[in-house]
N, C-alpha and C positions, 0 to 999 in steps of 0.2 A: 478417695484420697483425703487425708486430714486437711490439706490446704484448701481443697475444694469445699469440704464441709464447713470449714472455718471462714470461707469466703475471703481467703488470702490470695493475692495476685500470684500467678505462676509465670515465671520468666524462663523461657527456653532459649538456649543458645543454638543458632543454626551454624554448625561447624562448616558445612559445605553448601549452605543455602538451600537444602532440600526441605522446603516448607511442607511439601506433600507428605513426607515421611512423618513429620510431627502430627499432621492432620490425621493420618491413619492410626498413629499410636495413641493419640489423645482425643479421638473423635467424640467421646462422650461429653467432654467439657472444653472443646477447642475454642469456643467463643470467649472463654476467660483467659486464654493463653496470650501473653504478650511476647511476641517473637522478636529477638534481637539478633541480628546477623553478626557472626564473628568472622573477621577477616584475618587469616594468618599473616604474620609480619612479612613473610616473603612474597605475599600476594598483594599487600597493601599498596605498594607503589604502582603496580599495573592497574589495580582497581581505580586508584585516584586519577591516573592518566586517562583511563577510559571515561570516567565521569566528566573530566574536562572536555574530552572529545564530544561527548553527548551534548554538553552545553553549547559547544560550537555548532554542532549539527542543528540544534534547536534554533539558534540565531539565523543560520543559513536557510532553514525552512521558513522563518519569518520573512526574510527577503524574497524568497521564491513565491510565497503566497501573496505578498504585497504586489509583486510584479504581475502575477497571474490575475489579480483582481483589480489592478490599477487603483489601489487605495479605496476601493468601494467595499462596503461591508461584505464579509465572506458569505458566500451563497451556499447554504446547506441543501444540496440537491437531493430530493427524495430518491430512494432506491426501491427496486421491485425484486422480490424473491424469485429465484430461478432454480427450482429443485431439479429440473431436467438436466442441469449441467453438472450434477454431482452424483457420484455413485451412491446406492442405498447404504445407509449407515448401519453399524452394529446395533444389536438389540438395546444395549445400555444407552446408546446415543439416541435411538429411536424413541425411547421413553421420554427423553428430554424434548425431542422434536414435536411430539404430538401434543405437548402442553403449551406450545407456542402458536402464534398466528399461522394460518394456513398459507398455502402456495399463492403467489402473485399479490400478496398484500404489501402496501406501501409502508416503508419504514425508513428511518435514518441509518447511516452507517454505524452510529453509536448503538442503536437498537440491535442491528444485525450482529455487531461485535459481541454483545451480551447474549443474544439469542443462540448464536453458534459457538459460544464458549471460546471466543478468541481465535477462530479459524475461519477466515472469510476470503473468498475469491470475489474481487470487485471488478465487474465487467462494464464495458461501455463502448460506444462508438468513438471514432477518432474525434478529439476535441470535446468529449463529453464532460471532462473535468476529473478524470480518474486520478491523475498525479496530484493535482491540487487537493483533492479530497483525501488521498493517502497521506500527504504531508501534514495536512491539518490534523488528522487523527493520530499520526505519528508523534506530533508535538505533545498531545495529551498523554501518550504512552511514555514518552521520555520524561515529561514533567512528573508523572506518577512515580517513575523509578527513581528519579533524583530526590524526590521527597521521601521515598520509602524504599531503600535498597532490597527489601524483602519481596518487592514486586519482581516480575520477570525482567531480565536484562534485555533492552532493545538493541537490535542490530538492523541497520538500514543499508540498502545497496540498490543501485540500478542494475537490473538483470542483464542489460546489454553488455556489461563488463565481465560477465562470467565466462570462464574457460570451459568449453564443452568438448574439447578434443580428447582423443584416447591417450592413455598413458600406461606404459607397462610397469607393473610393480615389481618389487624385489623377488616375489615368489613366482613371477612369470605370468600372473593374471593381468587382464586388461581392465583398466578403470575407465569407465565412460563418463568423462566430465569430472571436474574438481569437486570434492566433498565441500559442503557449505562451511563447516567449521574451518577447514583448511583455507578456503577461499577468503573468508573474513580475516583470518590470521595474516594472510599475505597482503590483502588489500589495505588493512589498517595497522600492520605490524603489531599484531596482538600476541601476547604470550598464551600458553596453554591455560593459565589461571583464568583467563577471560573466555576463551573459546570453549572451555569445558562446559559452560552454561548451555551451549547448543548441544553438545554431546550428551549431556545429562537431562535434556528436555526441560530446561529452566529458562529458556529464552523466548523472546517474541521477535520474529523475523518480519521485517517490513521490506517487501520486495516489489519493485516497480518495473513494469513493462515486459511481461513474458513474451509478448508479440515482437519485441525489438530484436529477439534472437534470430528471426528469420525462420524459414521452413526447410532449408536444405543446405547441408555442408558436406564436403567430401570426407569419407572415412580416412583416406590417406591422400593428402594433397599432392604427394609425389607420384601417386598412381591412381588417377581418376577412375580407372576401370574397376576398382574395388567397390565402387558404389557410393551412396550418400546416406546421411542420417538426418533426422529432425532434431535439432538442438533443443527445441521446446519440450519434446518428450523426455530428453535426458534431464533437463532442469526440473521437470515435474516429478521425476523419480526421486531427485534429491529432496525436493520439498515434501514429498510423501513420506520419505524416510524421517524428516524432521518432525512431521505431524505424528507419525507412529511412535517416535521417541517421547512425545508429550509436549513439544514446543507449540506456542501459538504462532499463527501466520496470518499476515495480511498481504495479498498478492494481487496485482492488477494485470488485466489483459483486455485487448480488444475482443469484442464478441465473435467476429468472423474468424479471427485467428484461433481462438479457443475451440470453436466448432470444427475448424480444419485439422486440429491436432489428432482428433479421433480417439483420445483417451480422456478420462475424467478423474478428478481428485476424489478421494474417499474421505469420509469423516470430516468434511468441511461444509460450510454453507456458501451458496453463490447468490450474489445480488447484482442487479444491473441498474446503472444510473438512468433516470428518466431524462427526456428532453425537457428543456425549460418551458414553463407555462407562461401565459400572457402576463400575469401579475409579477412573476419573477423578472421577466424582461423589462417591464415598465419600472419596477423598483430599481433595477440595476442602472437604468438609463436616466434616473432622476438627476444625476450629475451632468448629464449631456442633453439638455432640454431640446435643442434643435434636432439632434439625432432621434430622440425619443418621439417627437412629433412625426418625423418622416417614417419611422419604423412602425409605429402603432397604427398609422393610417394606411398601411400597405400590407396586405395579407402575404404577398410573396416575400417581402423583406422580413416580416415577422417569422416566417418559417425558417429563413436563413439564420436568424438570430436565436433559434432554439438550441443551437450548439453554443455552450459557454465560451469556447475558444473564439469562434467567429463573432460572437456578441462583443467580446472584449476588443477584438481587433477593429471591428466596425466603429465602436464607440470612440476609440482613440483616433483611428485613421480618418474618420469623416466628420469629426466634431466641428471643424471649421468650414466644411463644404458639404452640408447635408443634401444639397440638390443633386450631387453626384451619385447618391445612393440609387437614384432611379435607373441608372444604367445597369445595375447588378442583376435585375430581374431577367434580362435577356441572355445571360451567360450560362453556359453549361457548367457542370460541377467542377471540372479541372480548371477551366478558365476563371470561374468564379473565385475559387480559392487563391489562384495566382493574383488576381486583381486585388483581393482584400489584403493578402499578405504584402503585396507590392506597395499599396497605399500606406499600410502600417509602417513599413520600413522607411518610406519617404518621409513620413511625419516624424519618425524618430530622428532622422538625419537633420531635418529642418530645426527641430527643437534643440538638438545637440549643438548645432551651429550657432543658434541664437544665444545659448548659454556661454 
């Protein structure tokens, strides 16, 4: 083209936000294209409202992360690749995969996000930090979109709120669970101008807590004899549809729950959060010196604190009574968690009463 030869800037208008179509059409010189998204007037109001919503969500994530870390520096927990949790990918994806680090190598969630082209299953044990890590990464995705609307539009939700029940459609067919675009539309009162980003494969879905759906629900609550279904499998089918359409996805799940489902995602990457190491625990407890001394000198307490959730609860709950930590070593898992949570709640009440 003349403009390319003359080194003139090329400005393309994204009428419907399909940046991928421009990339395909102008692949030879796409690096020189300056894409400007065009928002039709009838969609502008909905688009602006959703932008305000994302800014609100961003601030809510800030508060959630602050609470989860108790004002201590955010802990970027390393992750471990888990290829056995994902179906073999297509040849075009495999070419990308073999050029990246191999199985079981340590990486950050940001590394995994790039490596797996924005399609990541984040696994971890209870209290491993999955939600906090997801919210932290979601903030960067939201900020990127607010700065540049040509990025994929973010959609966040807690999976536990998803409707997995059967619905009979107008044509008589049975729909197993609510489609994601329809679910987000209902959840946030979104018009088609916004949810079409999901339908067109131009969104990034941030989905927390696949395990929260449980493993069994009645097909027909009025007639239990019809049997049960696994709502996690139904949600996974919806997510797989979104991936197949071209959307990016970040989804969290407990390791044992994902193993129990019996099905695997395809064309995604799976990573698992590590337990905290000694240095991470010591660094976190710098603001709680009496607790730090008690924990670092006791191998049993140190093992308990390898869970980010329990570490946070212990730091706050025992900051004024580190000697009481010695009793934790004799407790079984269930009683141990009850004791730690109970102490944490008691301290919250005392501090609230003092204020």
